[in-house]
C-alpha positions in Angstrom: 9.7 -24.6 6.5 10.2 -20.9 7.2 10.5 -19.8 10.8 7.4 -18.3 12.4 9.1 -14.9 13.0 9.9 -14.6 9.3 6.2 -15.2 8.4 5.1 -12.6 10.9 7.6 -10.1 9.5 6.2 -10.8 6.1 2.7 -10.1 7.3 3.8 -6.9 8.9 5.6 -5.9 5.7 2.5 -6.5 3.6 0.3 -4.5 6.0 2.8 -1.6 6.0 3.2 -1.6 2.2 -0.6 -1.5 1.8 -0.7 1.6 4.0 2.2 3.2 2.2 0.5 2.4 -1.2 -2.6 4.3 0.0 -0.5 7.3 1.0 1.4 7.4 -2.4 -1.9 7.0 -4.3 -3.2 10.1 -2.4 0.1 11.9 -3.3 -0.3 11.0 -7.0 -3.8 12.3 -7.1 -2.9 15.5 -5.2 0.0 16.3 -7.5 -1.8 15.4 -10.6 -4.6 17.8 -9.7 -2.1 20.5 -8.8 -0.1 20.0 -12.0 -3.3 20.2 -14.1 -4.5 23.4 -12.3 -1.2 25.1 -12.4 -0.6 24.1 -16.0 -4.0 25.5 -16.9 -3.6 28.8 -15.1 0.2 29.3 -15.5 1.5 27.1 -18.3 5.3 26.7 -18.4 5.8 28.3 -14.9 8.2 27.0 -12.3 5.2 25.9 -10.1 3.9 23.7 -12.9 7.3 22.0 -13.4 7.7 21.4 -9.6 4.2 19.9 -9.5 5.1 17.6 -12.4 8.3 16.6 -10.7 6.5 15.7 -7.5 3.9 13.8 -9.6 6.7 11.8 -11.3 8.4 11.1 -7.9 5.1 9.9 -6.2 4.2 7.8 -9.3 7.6 6.1 -9.1 7.2 5.5 -5.4 3.7 4.1 -6.0 5.0 1.8 -8.7 7.8 0.5 -6.6 5.6 -0.1 -3.6 3.0 -1.9 -5.7 5.7 -4.1 -7.2 7.1 -5.0 -3.8 3.6 -5.7 -2.5 2.9 -7.9 -5.5 6.1 -9.9 -5.0 5.5 -10.4 -1.3 1.9 -11.6 -1.8 3.0 -13.9 -4.6 5.8 -15.5 -2.5 5.6 -19.3 -2.5 4.1 -20.7 0.7 2.4 -17.5 1.6 -0.9 -18.4 3.1 -3.3 -15.9 4.8 -3.4 -16.4 8.5 -6.5 -15.9 10.6 -5.5 -14.5 13.9 -8.9 -14.6 15.5 -10.1 -17.7 17.3 -12.7 -19.7 15.5 -16.3 -19.1 16.6 -17.6 -21.9 18.7 -21.2 -22.3 19.8 -21.6 -22.4 23.5 -23.0 -25.7 24.7 -25.2 -25.6 27.7 -24.2 -28.2 30.3 -26.7 -31.2 30.6 -28.7 -31.3 33.8 
């Protein structure tokens, strides 16, 4: 059985990787739009190649982050934990 701190670290890592994946997705979309616009207006320019380079970098980062997240979520024994207390109906005292 894994120690409790290792499980909490795993949950934190999954949460952070999800946030990072959203950031990299936004970066991919931004650089794809920039590369398309620059390629349309100034084909073959330095700005177009820089935009394509950043698009490749952010796509690689997104792929690596998605792979790590998939591996962490598919880890054996990984069960979702509900941190909130269960809802209990208040019982009025009998008089």
